[in-house]
C-alpha positions as MATLAB code, in Angstrom:
seq = 'MKTFCVTIDTEPDCDVHWRRSQPLTFESVTFGIPKILRPIWDRFRIVPVYFVTPEVMDNDLCCRTLKDEIKRGAEIGAHLHSEYIEPKRKYQVIAGTASDEFPCYAYDTGVESEKIKNLTALIEKNLGIRPVSYRAARYGADLDTIKILEKLGFKVDSSLTPEINWQGRGGPDHTKSPRQPYFISQTDLYSAGNSPILEVPITISGKRIPFLTGKWMYYRWLRPTHMTGFEMKGLIAEFAGNYAEPVLNMMFHSMEVLPGKTPFVRTKFGQKMYLGRLESVLKYMVRMGFESRTLAAVYEIMKADKGNTICAE';
ca = [
      95.039 -149.694  -76.226;
      91.863 -147.653  -75.873;
      91.836 -145.289  -72.898;
      89.241 -143.081  -71.289;
      89.669 -140.643  -68.434;
      86.857 -139.373  -66.230;
      87.753 -135.922  -64.923;
      85.574 -134.042  -62.457;
      85.901 -130.355  -61.601;
      85.331 -130.645  -57.862;
      83.904 -127.474  -56.344;
      81.463 -126.169  -53.721;
      77.738 -126.454  -54.356;
      76.286 -123.722  -56.539;
      72.758 -122.591  -57.377;
      70.867 -122.639  -60.657;
      72.418 -119.276  -61.535;
      75.935 -120.740  -61.188;
      76.748 -118.772  -58.026;
      78.402 -120.353  -54.984;
      75.751 -121.616  -52.548;
      74.636 -119.308  -49.747;
      75.346 -120.431  -47.102;
      78.317 -122.254  -48.588;
      77.794 -126.033  -48.731;
      79.705 -129.024  -50.110;
      77.009 -131.696  -50.336;
      78.027 -132.632  -53.868;
      81.469 -133.587  -52.554;
      80.694 -135.046  -49.132;
      77.529 -136.900  -50.256;
      77.596 -136.920  -54.056;
      81.018 -138.508  -54.376;
      80.735 -141.383  -51.846;
      77.011 -142.104  -52.202;
      76.309 -141.437  -55.884;
      79.535 -141.537  -57.867;
      81.574 -144.114  -55.931;
      79.040 -146.934  -56.557;
      79.179 -146.080  -60.275;
      82.977 -146.063  -60.247;
      83.039 -149.454  -58.561;
      80.509 -150.904  -60.988;
      82.480 -149.914  -64.093;
      86.002 -149.991  -62.587;
      86.540 -146.267  -63.038;
      89.618 -144.511  -61.649;
      88.446 -140.869  -61.542;
      90.424 -137.651  -61.505;
      89.132 -134.965  -59.134;
      90.308 -131.448  -59.997;
      89.906 -129.691  -56.652;
      89.455 -125.976  -55.964;
      90.876 -123.950  -53.046;
      87.475 -123.803  -51.314;
      87.159 -127.584  -51.315;
      90.650 -127.945  -49.871;
      89.719 -125.611  -47.000;
      86.851 -127.904  -45.931;
      87.690 -130.759  -43.542;
      84.799 -133.027  -44.593;
      85.704 -132.640  -48.254;
      89.302 -133.557  -47.494;
      88.166 -136.622  -45.574;
      86.034 -137.733  -48.529;
      88.848 -137.189  -51.009;
      91.394 -139.029  -48.846;
      89.116 -142.052  -49.004;
      88.919 -141.672  -52.785;
      92.715 -141.594  -52.998;
      92.826 -144.913  -51.150;
      90.502 -146.310  -53.813;
      92.788 -145.287  -56.660;
      91.495 -141.814  -57.542;
      93.834 -139.071  -58.723;
      93.724 -135.539  -57.311;
      94.455 -132.649  -59.652;
      94.640 -128.901  -59.057;
      91.765 -126.745  -60.341;
      92.567 -123.057  -60.019;
      89.583 -120.811  -59.460;
      91.796 -117.809  -59.007;
      89.234 -115.688  -57.119;
      89.552 -117.842  -54.004;
      93.261 -118.009  -53.238;
      96.077 -115.572  -52.554;
      97.815 -113.529  -53.797;
      95.268 -110.872  -54.803;
      92.345 -113.003  -53.712;
      89.183 -111.449  -55.114;
      86.649 -112.818  -52.577;
      87.265 -113.241  -48.870;
      83.625 -114.310  -48.340;
      82.860 -117.088  -50.812;
      79.113 -117.696  -50.375;
      76.985 -116.178  -53.108;
      79.893 -115.256  -55.360;
      80.341 -116.188  -59.007;
      83.585 -117.330  -60.558;
      84.214 -115.359  -63.724;
      88.001 -115.202  -64.097;
      90.200 -116.854  -66.704;
      93.334 -117.338  -64.564;
      95.786 -116.871  -67.424;
      94.339 -113.457  -68.319;
      93.026 -112.155  -65.003;
      96.539 -111.813  -63.539;
     100.092 -111.420  -64.709;
     102.239 -114.534  -64.964;
     103.892 -113.969  -61.582;
     100.578 -113.819  -59.725;
      99.153 -116.782  -61.665;
     102.253 -118.757  -60.741;
     101.924 -117.941  -57.043;
      98.238 -118.913  -57.058;
      98.977 -122.308  -58.617;
     101.881 -122.770  -56.212;
      99.674 -121.958  -53.205;
      96.907 -124.307  -54.357;
      99.458 -127.066  -54.893;
     100.816 -126.555  -51.379;
      97.284 -126.565  -49.933;
      96.515 -129.894  -51.585;
      99.788 -131.356  -50.378;
      99.165 -130.140  -46.828;
      95.547 -131.296  -46.531;
      95.560 -134.490  -48.612;
      99.161 -135.631  -48.250;
      99.793 -135.897  -51.989;
     101.352 -133.527  -54.508;
      99.160 -133.118  -57.601;
     100.689 -133.697  -61.018;
      97.650 -132.794  -63.150;
      96.060 -129.379  -63.639;
      92.951 -127.811  -65.131;
      92.420 -124.072  -65.211;
      89.022 -122.716  -64.248;
      86.954 -121.844  -67.305;
      89.695 -123.525  -69.383;
      91.810 -120.397  -68.882;
      95.302 -121.660  -69.675;
      97.909 -120.366  -72.108;
     101.544 -121.126  -72.893;
     102.726 -119.180  -69.833;
     100.511 -121.436  -67.711;
     102.257 -124.487  -69.142;
     105.659 -123.027  -68.299;
     104.452 -122.393  -64.725;
     103.287 -126.002  -64.448;
     106.652 -127.225  -65.701;
     108.510 -125.255  -63.033;
     106.194 -126.582  -60.308;
     106.712 -130.206  -61.285;
     103.354 -130.935  -62.896;
     103.103 -133.562  -65.611;
      99.693 -133.086  -67.232;
      97.457 -130.201  -68.247;
      93.831 -130.803  -69.173;
      92.555 -127.275  -69.810;
      92.182 -127.221  -73.591;
      88.844 -127.446  -75.368;
      89.369 -128.243  -79.069;
      87.232 -126.136  -81.433;
      86.030 -123.796  -78.668;
      86.850 -120.083  -78.718;
      86.369 -118.362  -75.342;
      87.491 -114.910  -76.511;
      83.928 -113.607  -76.470;
      83.953 -114.120  -72.706;
      87.453 -112.768  -72.212;
      89.267 -116.096  -72.391;
      91.609 -117.960  -74.753;
      90.891 -119.311  -78.214;
      91.435 -123.090  -78.127;
      90.117 -123.791  -81.622;
      93.550 -124.981  -82.819;
      93.981 -127.547  -80.050;
      94.618 -131.123  -81.210;
      92.012 -133.647  -80.145;
      94.462 -136.216  -78.763;
      97.219 -136.020  -76.121;
     100.557 -134.447  -77.041;
     103.653 -133.117  -75.323;
     103.424 -129.368  -75.812;
     105.841 -127.264  -77.820;
     107.933 -124.725  -75.926;
     106.755 -122.022  -78.336;
     103.202 -122.962  -79.350;
     100.493 -124.224  -77.032;
      98.708 -126.010  -79.864;
     101.703 -127.836  -81.370;
     103.648 -130.861  -80.232;
     107.193 -130.395  -78.994;
     109.667 -130.928  -76.200;
     107.865 -129.600  -73.132;
     107.642 -132.194  -70.332;
     103.964 -131.232  -69.915;
     101.493 -133.582  -71.584;
      98.264 -131.971  -72.769;
      95.216 -134.221  -72.497;
      92.458 -132.117  -74.059;
      88.820 -132.565  -73.202;
      87.114 -134.723  -75.826;
      85.265 -132.394  -78.205;
      84.628 -132.829  -81.924;
      82.290 -130.993  -84.244;
      78.975 -129.266  -83.758;
      75.759 -130.835  -82.581;
      73.858 -128.853  -85.243;
      76.093 -127.589  -88.093;
      74.665 -124.085  -88.535;
      74.698 -123.146  -84.836;
      77.686 -121.099  -83.680;
      78.985 -119.283  -80.629;
      77.935 -121.204  -77.531;
      80.012 -124.018  -76.049;
      76.938 -126.237  -75.734;
      76.499 -126.232  -79.509;
      79.551 -128.482  -79.733;
      79.867 -132.237  -79.192;
      81.601 -132.865  -75.859;
      82.119 -136.104  -73.971;
      80.122 -134.488  -71.206;
      76.746 -135.592  -69.804;
      75.892 -131.982  -68.916;
      74.217 -131.181  -72.222;
      74.846 -134.199  -74.450;
      72.457 -137.106  -74.899;
      73.677 -140.652  -74.447;
      73.165 -141.269  -78.165;
      75.331 -138.267  -79.072;
      78.132 -139.248  -76.707;
      78.165 -142.817  -77.995;
      78.470 -141.461  -81.527;
      81.408 -139.325  -80.436;
      83.104 -142.322  -78.824;
      82.593 -144.441  -81.942;
      84.038 -141.609  -84.067;
      87.253 -141.465  -82.022;
      87.521 -145.251  -81.960;
      87.299 -145.265  -85.751;
      89.696 -142.348  -86.345;
      92.538 -143.265  -83.974;
      94.397 -146.536  -83.494;
      94.823 -145.934  -79.758;
      92.306 -143.238  -78.829;
      92.359 -141.378  -75.521;
      88.988 -139.971  -74.441;
      88.620 -137.358  -71.721;
      85.156 -136.976  -70.203;
      84.548 -133.985  -67.935;
      81.782 -132.682  -65.717;
      81.361 -130.840  -62.407;
      80.860 -132.521  -59.051;
      77.770 -130.357  -58.441;
      75.950 -131.713  -61.480;
      75.070 -135.016  -59.797;
      72.646 -133.344  -57.355;
      69.497 -131.364  -58.233;
      69.512 -127.601  -57.817;
      73.306 -127.260  -57.527;
      73.916 -126.050  -61.105;
      71.838 -124.658  -63.979;
      72.038 -128.051  -65.695;
      70.289 -130.410  -63.248;
      67.393 -128.649  -61.509;
      65.056 -131.463  -60.415;
      65.189 -135.040  -59.157;
      63.911 -136.174  -62.533;
      66.715 -134.239  -64.208;
      69.173 -135.910  -61.851;
      67.834 -139.342  -62.786;
      68.192 -138.568  -66.485;
      71.716 -137.180  -65.992;
      72.967 -140.201  -64.059;
      71.317 -142.483  -66.584;
      73.271 -140.816  -69.398;
      76.492 -141.091  -67.420;
      76.086 -144.787  -66.653;
      74.946 -145.626  -70.173;
      78.027 -144.010  -71.711;
      80.452 -145.585  -69.241;
      78.931 -148.981  -69.965;
      79.293 -148.341  -73.699;
      82.966 -147.366  -73.396;
      83.745 -150.507  -71.426;
      81.903 -152.606  -74.009;
      83.909 -150.892  -76.776;
      87.131 -152.038  -75.121;
      88.157 -148.771  -73.485;
      89.983 -148.953  -70.157;
      89.675 -146.312  -67.455;
      92.969 -144.611  -66.560;
      94.021 -141.568  -64.589;
      95.777 -138.680  -66.301;
      98.984 -139.595  -64.472;
      98.745 -143.116  -65.936;
      98.231 -141.695  -69.438;
     101.330 -139.546  -68.905;
     103.462 -142.554  -67.977;
     102.315 -144.464  -71.059;
     102.931 -141.497  -73.361;
     106.290 -140.725  -71.778;
     107.431 -144.286  -72.407;
     106.769 -143.883  -76.101;
     106.747 -140.234  -77.140;
     106.570 -141.273  -80.756;
     102.959 -142.323  -80.243;
     101.802 -139.227  -78.354;
     100.807 -137.231  -81.415;
      97.848 -138.508  -83.379;
      97.377 -137.279  -86.928;
      94.643 -134.686  -87.179;
];
């Protein structure tokens, strides 16, 4: 079995400086998802995972769009941008603000727990489903986060970025994260154990150019943001060769599919190139025999056979 997950951090529109749009808009959700991404999903039989932020859940049109996606098989996960939800909400006015918090370090465990709990309740209230998958904003999760998720009934975390150290920005060091899914240890975030929470790390392996260090974009991600189609196909082939039953986890942001909504796609030509990379890689994965699954589906498979959840590194 070869599996790939497509996970999208689903947020308000931003600008090319990575600040929330002013005035606040959600075109990437209300237009980008149904008009740009949904046709791609249908073409390649993709079941996406949308990690939604508090701001998106407070918008009626976004909720309407996401309810339609749920009907089509999509999974909704919780994506905590801690600045935008109580308790200790940092911004009451969202437009023009920048998200810069690592949730696991910006607040004590009690406040982090309440924020995740409140986001979970907001999703349940406005979409009618209780999320079972989680991704921390800026990949800001630690072992305490996992214990919070366990208490709240989550099944999957997808916050870890193998090989990437965020300490220079005030975040966690995920360099020791395994590259394949594993049930987390009760005492070590980066070891397998008896926690009921399955970690499905983002697919990252090695550097794009060996001597470059420091920046996240110097590493090979399954992410069309900065990677070429050729590079991503090489990464896929590497995992297919190294693991008997590989699980790939592609990620990107909802805003990246429209021009001028992030620093990464600034023009219509850039948008065309971005979507071309995305479609080319999805087509390649399907041709390689990978099947699209949600994180919840991966959890059920791994739970059924915990002996196969830990791939040798």
